N, CA, C and O atoms as a Maestro MAE file, in Angstrom:
{
 s_m_m2io_version
 :::
 2.0.0
}

f_m_ct {
 s_m_title
 :::
 protein
 m_atom[228] {
  # First column is atom index #
  i_m_mmod_type
  r_m_x_coord
  r_m_y_coord
  r_m_z_coord
  i_m_residue_number
  s_m_chain_name
  s_m_pdb_residue_name
  s_m_pdb_atom_name
  i_m_atomic_number
  :::
  1 25 -29.423 10.770 12.314 1 A "MET " " N  " 7
  2 3 -30.340 9.866 11.662 1 A "MET " " CA " 6
  3 2 -29.769 9.461 10.317 1 A "MET " " C  " 6
  4 15 -29.103 10.241 9.637 1 A "MET " " O  " 8
  5 25 -30.036 8.271 9.968 2 A "ARG " " N  " 7
  6 3 -29.614 7.740 8.672 2 A "ARG " " CA " 6
  7 2 -30.837 7.502 7.812 2 A "ARG " " C  " 6
  8 15 -31.939 7.284 8.314 2 A "ARG " " O  " 8
  9 25 -30.623 7.546 6.519 3 A "ARG " " N  " 7
  10 3 -31.711 7.197 5.611 3 A "ARG " " CA " 6
  11 2 -31.900 5.699 5.628 3 A "ARG " " C  " 6
  12 15 -30.931 4.940 5.637 3 A "ARG " " O  " 8
  13 25 -33.139 5.279 5.632 4 A "ARG " " N  " 7
  14 3 -33.454 3.850 5.611 4 A "ARG " " CA " 6
  15 2 -33.047 3.285 4.252 4 A "ARG " " C  " 6
  16 15 -33.378 3.850 3.210 4 A "ARG " " O  " 8
  17 25 -32.316 2.147 4.277 5 A "PHE " " N  " 7
  18 3 -31.872 1.524 3.036 5 A "PHE " " CA " 6
  19 2 -32.478 0.142 2.832 5 A "PHE " " C  " 6
  20 15 -32.077 -0.582 1.921 5 A "PHE " " O  " 8
  21 25 -33.435 -0.228 3.668 6 A "TRP " " N  " 7
  22 3 -34.091 -1.514 3.523 6 A "TRP " " CA " 6
  23 2 -35.567 -1.280 3.208 6 A "TRP " " C  " 6
  24 15 -36.132 -0.232 3.522 6 A "TRP " " O  " 8
  25 25 -36.159 -2.265 2.593 7 A "HIS " " N  " 7
  26 3 -37.568 -2.166 2.226 7 A "HIS " " CA " 6
  27 2 -38.252 -3.484 2.544 7 A "HIS " " C  " 6
  28 15 -37.918 -4.522 1.971 7 A "HIS " " O  " 8
  29 25 -39.200 -3.439 3.449 8 A "PHE " " N  " 7
  30 3 -39.965 -4.619 3.798 8 A "PHE " " CA " 6
  31 2 -41.257 -4.642 2.990 8 A "PHE " " C  " 6
  32 15 -41.785 -3.590 2.632 8 A "PHE " " O  " 8
  33 25 -41.759 -5.818 2.707 9 A "PRO " " N  " 7
  34 3 -43.074 -5.869 2.040 9 A "PRO " " CA " 6
  35 2 -44.134 -5.245 2.945 9 A "PRO " " C  " 6
  36 15 -43.952 -5.178 4.160 9 A "PRO " " O  " 8
  37 25 -45.203 -4.805 2.376 10 A "GLN " " N  " 7
  38 3 -46.287 -4.227 3.171 10 A "GLN " " CA " 6
  39 2 -46.816 -5.262 4.153 10 A "GLN " " C  " 6
  40 15 -46.832 -6.459 3.867 10 A "GLN " " O  " 8
  41 25 -47.242 -4.789 5.299 11 A "ALA " " N  " 7
  42 3 -47.802 -5.686 6.312 11 A "ALA " " CA " 6
  43 2 -49.039 -6.373 5.748 11 A "ALA " " C  " 6
  44 15 -49.934 -5.717 5.215 11 A "ALA " " O  " 8
  45 25 -49.083 -7.686 5.867 12 A "ASP " " N  " 7
  46 3 -50.213 -8.442 5.340 12 A "ASP " " CA " 6
  47 2 -51.026 -9.108 6.434 12 A "ASP " " C  " 6
  48 15 -51.863 -9.968 6.161 12 A "ASP " " O  " 8
  49 25 -50.777 -8.704 7.682 13 A "GLY " " N  " 7
  50 3 -51.566 -9.225 8.781 13 A "GLY " " CA " 6
  51 2 -50.984 -10.445 9.466 13 A "GLY " " C  " 6
  52 15 -51.452 -10.826 10.539 13 A "GLY " " O  " 8
  53 25 -49.958 -11.078 8.863 14 A "ASP " " N  " 7
  54 3 -49.388 -12.268 9.502 14 A "ASP " " CA " 6
  55 2 -48.166 -11.945 10.351 14 A "ASP " " C  " 6
  56 15 -47.564 -12.846 10.934 14 A "ASP " " O  " 8
  57 25 -47.795 -10.676 10.427 15 A "GLY " " N  " 7
  58 3 -46.691 -10.267 11.277 15 A "GLY " " CA " 6
  59 2 -45.358 -10.203 10.573 15 A "GLY " " C  " 6
  60 15 -44.426 -9.602 11.108 15 A "GLY " " O  " 8
  61 25 -45.217 -10.795 9.388 16 A "ASP " " N  " 7
  62 3 -43.933 -10.801 8.705 16 A "ASP " " CA " 6
  63 2 -43.542 -9.435 8.165 16 A "ASP " " C  " 6
  64 15 -42.357 -9.103 8.143 16 A "ASP " " O  " 8
  65 25 -44.483 -8.655 7.739 17 A "GLY " " N  " 7
  66 3 -44.185 -7.357 7.152 17 A "GLY " " CA " 6
  67 2 -44.219 -6.217 8.148 17 A "GLY " " C  " 6
  68 15 -44.209 -5.053 7.748 17 A "GLY " " O  " 8
  69 25 -44.258 -6.521 9.431 18 A "ASP " " N  " 7
  70 3 -44.402 -5.499 10.451 18 A "ASP " " CA " 6
  71 2 -43.072 -5.021 11.034 18 A "ASP " " C  " 6
  72 15 -43.071 -4.163 11.916 18 A "ASP " " O  " 8
  73 25 -41.962 -5.543 10.573 19 A "ALA " " N  " 7
  74 3 -40.657 -5.194 11.131 19 A "ALA " " CA " 6
  75 2 -40.292 -3.751 10.804 19 A "ALA " " C  " 6
  76 15 -40.637 -3.242 9.738 19 A "ALA " " O  " 8
  77 25 -39.602 -3.105 11.715 20 A "CYS " " N  " 7
  78 3 -39.171 -1.725 11.511 20 A "CYS " " CA " 6
  79 2 -37.722 -1.661 11.054 20 A "CYS " " C  " 6
  80 15 -37.354 -0.806 10.248 20 A "CYS " " O  " 8
  81 25 -36.907 -2.563 11.568 21 A "VAL " " N  " 7
  82 3 -35.473 -2.573 11.300 21 A "VAL " " CA " 6
  83 2 -35.041 -4.024 11.092 21 A "VAL " " C  " 6
  84 15 -35.522 -4.919 11.787 21 A "VAL " " O  " 8
  85 25 -34.134 -4.261 10.140 22 A "PRO " " N  " 7
  86 3 -33.627 -5.627 9.975 22 A "PRO " " CA " 6
  87 2 -32.963 -6.116 11.269 22 A "PRO " " C  " 6
  88 15 -32.209 -5.374 11.898 22 A "PRO " " O  " 8
  89 25 -33.242 -7.349 11.658 23 A "PRO " " N  " 7
  90 3 -32.678 -7.866 12.913 23 A "PRO " " CA " 6
  91 2 -31.156 -7.790 12.982 23 A "PRO " " C  " 6
  92 15 -30.605 -7.595 14.065 23 A "PRO " " O  " 8
  93 25 -30.476 -7.936 11.872 24 A "VAL " " N  " 7
  94 3 -29.017 -7.892 11.910 24 A "VAL " " CA " 6
  95 2 -28.512 -6.502 12.318 24 A "VAL " " C  " 6
  96 15 -27.445 -6.396 12.924 24 A "VAL " " O  " 8
  97 25 -29.249 -5.444 12.000 25 A "LEU " " N  " 7
  98 3 -28.853 -4.103 12.446 25 A "LEU " " CA " 6
  99 2 -29.048 -3.937 13.947 25 A "LEU " " C  " 6
  100 15 -28.218 -3.332 14.625 25 A "LEU " " O  " 8
  101 25 -30.139 -4.472 14.455 26 A "VAL " " N  " 7
  102 3 -30.376 -4.420 15.901 26 A "VAL " " CA " 6
  103 2 -29.283 -5.215 16.620 26 A "VAL " " C  " 6
  104 15 -28.754 -4.779 17.642 26 A "VAL " " O  " 8
  105 25 -28.958 -6.380 16.074 27 A "TYR " " N  " 7
  106 3 -27.898 -7.225 16.642 27 A "TYR " " CA " 6
  107 2 -26.580 -6.446 16.726 27 A "TYR " " C  " 6
  108 15 -25.937 -6.425 17.776 27 A "TYR " " O  " 8
  109 25 -26.184 -5.815 15.636 28 A "ALA " " N  " 7
  110 3 -24.930 -5.063 15.616 28 A "ALA " " CA " 6
  111 2 -24.958 -3.899 16.596 28 A "ALA " " C  " 6
  112 15 -23.965 -3.628 17.272 28 A "ALA " " O  " 8
  113 25 -26.079 -3.220 16.674 29 A "ASP " " N  " 7
  114 3 -26.200 -2.093 17.587 29 A "ASP " " CA " 6
  115 2 -26.085 -2.544 19.042 29 A "ASP " " C  " 6
  116 15 -25.424 -1.890 19.848 29 A "ASP " " O  " 8
  117 25 -26.723 -3.653 19.371 30 A "LEU " " N  " 7
  118 3 -26.638 -4.179 20.737 30 A "LEU " " CA " 6
  119 2 -25.203 -4.582 21.089 30 A "LEU " " C  " 6
  120 15 -24.737 -4.317 22.197 30 A "LEU " " O  " 8
  121 25 -24.511 -5.215 20.156 31 A "LEU " " N  " 7
  122 3 -23.120 -5.604 20.416 31 A "LEU " " CA " 6
  123 2 -22.224 -4.386 20.624 31 A "LEU " " C  " 6
  124 15 -21.316 -4.408 21.455 31 A "LEU " " O  " 8
  125 25 -22.484 -3.337 19.873 32 A "ALA " " N  " 7
  126 3 -21.646 -2.137 19.934 32 A "ALA " " CA " 6
  127 2 -21.716 -1.437 21.286 32 A "ALA " " C  " 6
  128 15 -20.818 -0.667 21.627 32 A "ALA " " O  " 8
  129 25 -22.768 -1.693 22.058 33 A "THR " " N  " 7
  130 3 -22.881 -1.019 23.358 33 A "THR " " CA " 6
  131 2 -21.816 -1.490 24.336 33 A "THR " " C  " 6
  132 15 -21.355 -0.722 25.181 33 A "THR " " O  " 8
  133 25 -21.427 -2.759 24.219 34 A "GLY " " N  " 7
  134 3 -20.454 -3.300 25.155 34 A "GLY " " CA " 6
  135 2 -21.055 -3.696 26.488 34 A "GLY " " C  " 6
  136 15 -20.356 -4.244 27.340 34 A "GLY " " O  " 8
  137 25 -22.324 -3.434 26.683 35 A "ASP " " N  " 7
  138 3 -23.019 -3.765 27.928 35 A "ASP " " CA " 6
  139 2 -23.338 -5.256 27.949 35 A "ASP " " C  " 6
  140 15 -23.825 -5.802 26.959 35 A "ASP " " O  " 8
  141 25 -23.071 -5.905 29.054 36 A "ALA " " N  " 7
  142 3 -23.266 -7.357 29.162 36 A "ALA " " CA " 6
  143 2 -24.719 -7.761 28.908 36 A "ALA " " C  " 6
  144 15 -24.971 -8.778 28.262 36 A "ALA " " O  " 8
  145 25 -25.667 -6.985 29.403 37 A "ARG " " N  " 7
  146 3 -27.080 -7.316 29.198 37 A "ARG " " CA " 6
  147 2 -27.468 -7.172 27.728 37 A "ARG " " C  " 6
  148 15 -28.233 -7.982 27.204 37 A "ARG " " O  " 8
  149 25 -26.946 -6.152 27.070 38 A "CYS " " N  " 7
  150 3 -27.234 -5.959 25.642 38 A "CYS " " CA " 6
  151 2 -26.601 -7.069 24.809 38 A "CYS " " C  " 6
  152 15 -27.190 -7.528 23.830 38 A "CYS " " O  " 8
  153 25 -25.421 -7.492 25.191 39 A "ILE " " N  " 7
  154 3 -24.745 -8.569 24.469 39 A "ILE " " CA " 6
  155 2 -25.521 -9.867 24.610 39 A "ILE " " C  " 6
  156 15 -25.636 -10.628 23.649 39 A "ILE " " O  " 8
  157 25 -26.052 -10.130 25.792 40 A "GLU " " N  " 7
  158 3 -26.878 -11.323 25.996 40 A "GLU " " CA " 6
  159 2 -28.128 -11.270 25.123 40 A "GLU " " C  " 6
  160 15 -28.510 -12.269 24.513 40 A "GLU " " O  " 8
  161 25 -28.751 -10.123 25.067 41 A "THR " " N  " 7
  162 3 -29.927 -9.952 24.216 41 A "THR " " CA " 6
  163 2 -29.547 -10.123 22.748 41 A "THR " " C  " 6
  164 15 -30.300 -10.722 21.980 41 A "THR " " O  " 8
  165 25 -28.398 -9.609 22.357 42 A "ALA " " N  " 7
  166 3 -27.918 -9.753 20.980 42 A "ALA " " CA " 6
  167 2 -27.730 -11.221 20.622 42 A "ALA " " C  " 6
  168 15 -28.055 -11.630 19.508 42 A "ALA " " O  " 8
  169 25 -27.219 -12.007 21.537 43 A "LYS " " N  " 7
  170 3 -27.027 -13.439 21.281 43 A "LYS " " CA " 6
  171 2 -28.366 -14.129 21.037 43 A "LYS " " C  " 6
  172 15 -28.490 -14.959 20.136 43 A "LYS " " O  " 8
  173 25 -29.352 -13.784 21.835 44 A "ARG " " N  " 7
  174 3 -30.687 -14.372 21.657 44 A "ARG " " CA " 6
  175 2 -31.284 -13.966 20.319 44 A "ARG " " C  " 6
  176 15 -31.829 -14.800 19.596 44 A "ARG " " O  " 8
  177 25 -31.183 -12.700 19.996 45 A "LEU " " N  " 7
  178 3 -31.702 -12.199 18.725 45 A "LEU " " CA " 6
  179 2 -30.991 -12.875 17.550 45 A "LEU " " C  " 6
  180 15 -31.626 -13.240 16.560 45 A "LEU " " O  " 8
  181 25 -29.691 -13.038 17.662 46 A "TYR " " N  " 7
  182 3 -28.905 -13.687 16.613 46 A "TYR " " CA " 6
  183 2 -29.414 -15.102 16.348 46 A "TYR " " C  " 6
  184 15 -29.604 -15.501 15.199 46 A "TYR " " O  " 8
  185 25 -29.630 -15.847 17.419 47 A "GLU " " N  " 7
  186 3 -30.087 -17.234 17.270 47 A "GLU " " CA " 6
  187 2 -31.500 -17.319 16.694 47 A "GLU " " C  " 6
  188 15 -31.778 -18.206 15.887 47 A "GLU " " O  " 8
  189 25 -32.381 -16.431 17.086 48 A "THR " " N  " 7
  190 3 -33.776 -16.545 16.658 48 A "THR " " CA " 6
  191 2 -34.086 -15.843 15.346 48 A "THR " " C  " 6
  192 15 -34.959 -16.291 14.602 48 A "THR " " O  " 8
  193 25 -33.384 -14.743 15.045 49 A "HIS " " N  " 7
  194 3 -33.761 -13.950 13.873 49 A "HIS " " CA " 6
  195 2 -32.697 -13.834 12.795 49 A "HIS " " C  " 6
  196 15 -32.983 -13.347 11.702 49 A "HIS " " O  " 8
  197 25 -31.478 -14.271 13.078 50 A "VAL " " N  " 7
  198 3 -30.409 -14.180 12.081 50 A "VAL " " CA " 6
  199 2 -29.998 -15.563 11.599 50 A "VAL " " C  " 6
  200 15 -30.048 -15.838 10.400 50 A "VAL " " O  " 8
  201 25 -29.600 -16.424 12.499 51 A "VAL " " N  " 7
  202 3 -29.086 -17.736 12.113 51 A "VAL " " CA " 6
  203 2 -30.215 -18.703 11.725 51 A "VAL " " C  " 6
  204 15 -30.104 -19.401 10.717 51 A "VAL " " O  " 8
  205 25 -31.261 -18.751 12.488 52 A "ARG " " N  " 7
  206 3 -32.353 -19.714 12.217 52 A "ARG " " CA " 6
  207 2 -32.933 -19.552 10.826 52 A "ARG " " C  " 6
  208 15 -33.077 -20.557 10.130 52 A "ARG " " O  " 8
  209 25 -33.278 -18.340 10.370 53 A "PRO " " N  " 7
  210 3 -33.809 -18.210 9.006 53 A "PRO " " CA " 6
  211 2 -32.813 -18.640 7.936 53 A "PRO " " C  " 6
  212 15 -33.212 -19.169 6.899 53 A "PRO " " O  " 8
  213 25 -31.526 -18.421 8.176 54 A "VAL " " N  " 7
  214 3 -30.508 -18.838 7.204 54 A "VAL " " CA " 6
  215 2 -30.411 -20.356 7.157 54 A "VAL " " C  " 6
  216 15 -30.278 -20.939 6.081 54 A "VAL " " O  " 8
  217 25 -30.477 -20.987 8.304 55 A "ARG " " N  " 7
  218 3 -30.413 -22.455 8.348 55 A "ARG " " CA " 6
  219 2 -31.630 -23.086 7.677 55 A "ARG " " C  " 6
  220 15 -31.518 -24.149 7.066 55 A "ARG " " O  " 8
  221 25 -32.782 -22.443 7.786 56 A "GLN " " N  " 7
  222 3 -34.008 -22.980 7.209 56 A "GLN " " CA " 6
  223 2 -34.064 -22.798 5.692 56 A "GLN " " C  " 6
  224 15 -34.826 -23.488 5.014 56 A "GLN " " O  " 8
  225 25 -33.277 -21.890 5.166 57 A "ALA " " N  " 7
  226 3 -33.311 -21.604 3.718 57 A "ALA " " CA " 6
  227 2 -32.692 -22.711 2.898 57 A "ALA " " C  " 6
  228 15 -32.646 -22.619 1.672 57 A "ALA " " O  " 8
  :::
 }
 m_bond[227] {
  # First column is bond index #
  i_m_from
  i_m_to
  i_m_order
  :::
  1 1 2 1
  2 2 3 1
  3 3 4 2
  4 3 5 1
  5 5 6 1
  6 6 7 1
  7 7 8 2
  8 7 9 1
  9 9 10 1
  10 10 11 1
  11 11 12 2
  12 11 13 1
  13 13 14 1
  14 14 15 1
  15 15 16 2
  16 15 17 1
  17 17 18 1
  18 18 19 1
  19 19 20 2
  20 19 21 1
  21 21 22 1
  22 22 23 1
  23 23 24 2
  24 23 25 1
  25 25 26 1
  26 26 27 1
  27 27 28 2
  28 27 29 1
  29 29 30 1
  30 30 31 1
  31 31 32 2
  32 31 33 1
  33 33 34 1
  34 34 35 1
  35 35 36 2
  36 35 37 1
  37 37 38 1
  38 38 39 1
  39 39 40 2
  40 39 41 1
  41 41 42 1
  42 42 43 1
  43 43 44 2
  44 43 45 1
  45 45 46 1
  46 46 47 1
  47 47 48 2
  48 47 49 1
  49 49 50 1
  50 50 51 1
  51 51 52 2
  52 51 53 1
  53 53 54 1
  54 54 55 1
  55 55 56 2
  56 55 57 1
  57 57 58 1
  58 58 59 1
  59 59 60 2
  60 59 61 1
  61 61 62 1
  62 62 63 1
  63 63 64 2
  64 63 65 1
  65 65 66 1
  66 66 67 1
  67 67 68 2
  68 67 69 1
  69 69 70 1
  70 70 71 1
  71 71 72 2
  72 71 73 1
  73 73 74 1
  74 74 75 1
  75 75 76 2
  76 75 77 1
  77 77 78 1
  78 78 79 1
  79 79 80 2
  80 79 81 1
  81 81 82 1
  82 82 83 1
  83 83 84 2
  84 83 85 1
  85 85 86 1
  86 86 87 1
  87 87 88 2
  88 87 89 1
  89 89 90 1
  90 90 91 1
  91 91 92 2
  92 91 93 1
  93 93 94 1
  94 94 95 1
  95 95 96 2
  96 95 97 1
  97 97 98 1
  98 98 99 1
  99 99 100 2
  100 99 101 1
  101 101 102 1
  102 102 103 1
  103 103 104 2
  104 103 105 1
  105 105 106 1
  106 106 107 1
  107 107 108 2
  108 107 109 1
  109 109 110 1
  110 110 111 1
  111 111 112 2
  112 111 113 1
  113 113 114 1
  114 114 115 1
  115 115 116 2
  116 115 117 1
  117 117 118 1
  118 118 119 1
  119 119 120 2
  120 119 121 1
  121 121 122 1
  122 122 123 1
  123 123 124 2
  124 123 125 1
  125 125 126 1
  126 126 127 1
  127 127 128 2
  128 127 129 1
  129 129 130 1
  130 130 131 1
  131 131 132 2
  132 131 133 1
  133 133 134 1
  134 134 135 1
  135 135 136 2
  136 135 137 1
  137 137 138 1
  138 138 139 1
  139 139 140 2
  140 139 141 1
  141 141 142 1
  142 142 143 1
  143 143 144 2
  144 143 145 1
  145 145 146 1
  146 146 147 1
  147 147 148 2
  148 147 149 1
  149 149 150 1
  150 150 151 1
  151 151 152 2
  152 151 153 1
  153 153 154 1
  154 154 155 1
  155 155 156 2
  156 155 157 1
  157 157 158 1
  158 158 159 1
  159 159 160 2
  160 159 161 1
  161 161 162 1
  162 162 163 1
  163 163 164 2
  164 163 165 1
  165 165 166 1
  166 166 167 1
  167 167 168 2
  168 167 169 1
  169 169 170 1
  170 170 171 1
  171 171 172 2
  172 171 173 1
  173 173 174 1
  174 174 175 1
  175 175 176 2
  176 175 177 1
  177 177 178 1
  178 178 179 1
  179 179 180 2
  180 179 181 1
  181 181 182 1
  182 182 183 1
  183 183 184 2
  184 183 185 1
  185 185 186 1
  186 186 187 1
  187 187 188 2
  188 187 189 1
  189 189 190 1
  190 190 191 1
  191 191 192 2
  192 191 193 1
  193 193 194 1
  194 194 195 1
  195 195 196 2
  196 195 197 1
  197 197 198 1
  198 198 199 1
  199 199 200 2
  200 199 201 1
  201 201 202 1
  202 202 203 1
  203 203 204 2
  204 203 205 1
  205 205 206 1
  206 206 207 1
  207 207 208 2
  208 207 209 1
  209 209 210 1
  210 210 211 1
  211 211 212 2
  212 211 213 1
  213 213 214 1
  214 214 215 1
  215 215 216 2
  216 215 217 1
  217 217 218 1
  218 218 219 1
  219 219 220 2
  220 219 221 1
  221 221 222 1
  222 222 223 1
  223 223 224 2
  224 223 225 1
  225 225 226 1
  226 226 227 1
  227 227 228 2
  :::
 }
}
């Protein structure tokens, strides 16, 4: 286990503060498996939770 190094704002009921892990960590973990299904899921997560918010900023 690792110590958590991220801090999300408290949940305010709109769903934004309800995340457990930053999406980029989940993305990296899925890629590291090498499994084709996990890599496909990582690509979807990347497009919806990593790249899209950056493009909107």
